[in-house]
N, C-alpha and C positions, 0 to 999 in steps of 0.2 A: 563524271567529267563535266566541265563547263564548256562554254563556247568563246572564251575570251581570246583564244588564239586566232580567231577569224572574224569576230564581231567588233567593229571599230567605230569610233565617233569622229576620228580625224585622219586626214592624210596630208602629206606635204609633197609637192611636186616642184620641179623647176623647168622653166621653158628652155627648149634647146636653143643654143646660140649658133650663129652662122659658122663659128669656128668648129662646129661638130664634124664638118667634113674632114677635119684632121684628127678625128678621134682614134683611139686605139682599136686594133682588130687583130685577131689571131691569123686570119687569112683574108687577103684583099679580094672581096667579091664585088667591088665597085664603090663609087663615091655616093654617100647618102644624099637623097633629094630633100633639101631642107623644107620646101613647101609641103611635100607629102608627109614628112615627119611631123610638122606642126599640125597638120590636120588630124593625123592619127593620135597625136598627143591630146588634142582637144577632145577627140572621141573618148579617149581613155579617162580624162577628167570628168567628162559628162557621165560616164558609166559609174564612176565612184560617187559622184553627187546624187545619182539616181537612187542610191541606197539610203540616202538621208544623211550621209557624212558631210562634215565640214572639210572642204579641200582648200588648203593654203597654196597659192600659186606664187612661186618665187621668180624673180627676174633672172634672165639668162646671165651666165658668167662667161664673157668672151675669152678670158684668160685660161679657162679650163674647158677644153673641147668636150670632155666626157661628163660634164657636171649635170647633164639631164638625168644621169643614172644616180639619183640621190640615195638609193638604198645602201650603197656602199659606204656612206658617210657616218651612219649611226645605227645602233640597235635600240629600238623603242619598245619598252615594256610598260605595263601599267604603273609599276612602282617608280620608274625613272628611265632615263636614257643614258646610253654609253656612246661617246664619240669614238669613232673608229680611227685606225691608222693605216691608210691604204698601202698596198704593196707596190703599186705602180707609181714611180717617182713623179710623173706628170700630174698625178691626182693628189699629191701630198697636201696641197693647200685647201682642198675642198672641205674637209671637216670643219675647219675654222670658220668657214662661211655659213655652215649649218648650225653650229653650236649656239649662237645668239638667238636663233629662231626657236630652238628647242627649250632654251632657258625661259622663254616667255610662256611656255606651255607646261613645264615640269618644275616641281619643287626641288628635284635632285637630278643633276646632269653630271655624270662621271666621264673620265677620258682615259683612253688607252695611252699610256705614256711612252711605251716602247722599252727596249729596242725592237720588240717583235712587231709584226704587221698583221692586220686583220681587216677584212672587208665584209660588209653586210650581206653581199651575195653568197657568202659561204655559211650563213647562219639560218637555220630553220627552227622556228619556235613551235613546239607542239604543246599539248596540254600537260604532258608529263615530264618534258625535258627540253633542253636546248641542244640541238645537234649542230656541230660546227665542222665543216669540211676543211681538211688540211690540203692546201692547193698551192699553186704558184704565187698567189697573192696573200695567202693566210698561212703563217708559219706556227710552229709549236709554241714559241714564246708568246705570240699574240693570243693564241688560244688559252694558254695558261693564265695570262693576265686577265683575260675576260672572265675565266672561271672564278678567279678570286673576287672580281668586282661584283658579279651577279649573285654570288653566294650570300651576300648581305641581304638579298631579297628572297632567299630561300630556293633559288633555282639550282638544278643539277645540270651540269654540262657534260656532253659526251662527244669526244673527237671521233670523226669518221674519215675515211680516205676518199678523196675525189679521184675518179677514174682518170687514167693517163689521157692527156689531150683535151680534157674538159676544163674550161676556165674556172667556173665556180661550182660549188656543191649544188646550188639551186638552179644551175643550168639544166640539171638532170632530174629535178624533183620539185614538188610543191605540196603544200598542205591543202586537203580538200575539206576535212572536218576534223573533229576531235580525235578520231581514230583511223583516218584514211589518208593515204599518201598517193599522189600521182607520181610515177617514176619511170625512167627508162629501164628496160630489162637489164642493161649492163650495170646500172647502179643497184637495182634491187637484188641482183645476183650476188652482191657482196654480203648480203645478210644484214645490212645496217638498219633495215626496217622490220626486222623480226619482232613480232608482237603487234604490228600494225596491219590493217587491211591495205593492200597495195593494188592500185589499178595501173596497168602498164600502158605506156604510149604505144600506138600502133606501129608496126614495122615501117621504117622510113619516115616516121613522124616524131623522131626524138626531140626535135626543137619545140614540140608542144608541151614538153614537161614543165617549162617555166610558165606557170599560170599563177593566179592569185585567187584565193577565196576571200572575198570582201563582203561581209554581211551575207545577204542572200544570193549573191552572184558569184559565179566562177568566171573570171575574166581570162580568156586565153587568146593567143595569137591566131589570127585568121589563116586559113589555108591548110588545116589539118582535119579533114572531115571525118576520118575514121576514129581518131581520138575524141573529137567533139561528140560523135555518136555514142562512144563508150561512156562518156561522162553524162550525157543526157539519159542514157538507158539506166545509169546508176542513180538517177533522180536529181541530178544537179541542174540548176538554172544556168545555162552557159551563155555568155556574151562574148562574141568574137570581135577582136580589135585588130586593125591593120598594124603589122609590126615589121614590114619588109625593110624599112630603112634602119630602124634600131638593130635589126638582126645583122646588118652589115657591120655593126660595131659590137657584136656578141651580146646585144642587149635584149631583154625580154620584159614580160609583164611586171615581174616583181621589182626589177631594177628601177622602174620609173616612179616609185613612190615610197615614202615612209608611212606605215599604217599603224595606228595605235589608239588607245583610249587612256589618256593620262589620268592618274588619280589626283594629281596636283602636287 
């Protein structure tokens, strides 16, 4: 196995816009504090840069309250990028804002044409396959179209079920290394990670499942000490980042960046 699924040279982020207070949310737990979110976002970018990666910071998009969550707009692989087709109508215009950026970095940028929908938050890339969760935002047609596009680069795609009430597949899981997944017990119980080593989030800390392995760091949301301890005991270098405001909009660590090493 290689380390290409978690060792990256580039990341793309987008600053939160003041309109983010109108962002989508499954349950209303309060209005996000823009100032605190901006500080947490700066800490996130600093952590990415600390690994030696080039971080591209894009300007906020006032017309798209959820546009800070750039991961949903594209799938970035070494061979090329695929522009997504979000399932939330209010986010439909976001991929077109990301596409020109990726075309400056990649020699090949493909697009999901539809009619299916698919969002990056439902896609987990491992060393051996691409796992795609079927969710309220990602449907069978979107998954099938993506499978056809990435086949040209030699990737095998596997559809998995997202637990009821969970927004995205990666809400409940993340990649820690070539053979290890962090997952909630409810998702792992489905058997979708058979063949991988699985570390479970601690009871009551399910929201810690959305972390990212970025080069030598595991970035995880702050406030989940038992899960952080499990990761540290397993030998990972953990960096905790404040996520209280993004969490109000169902957002986590992976949502806030596109991470990749383009071949050109």
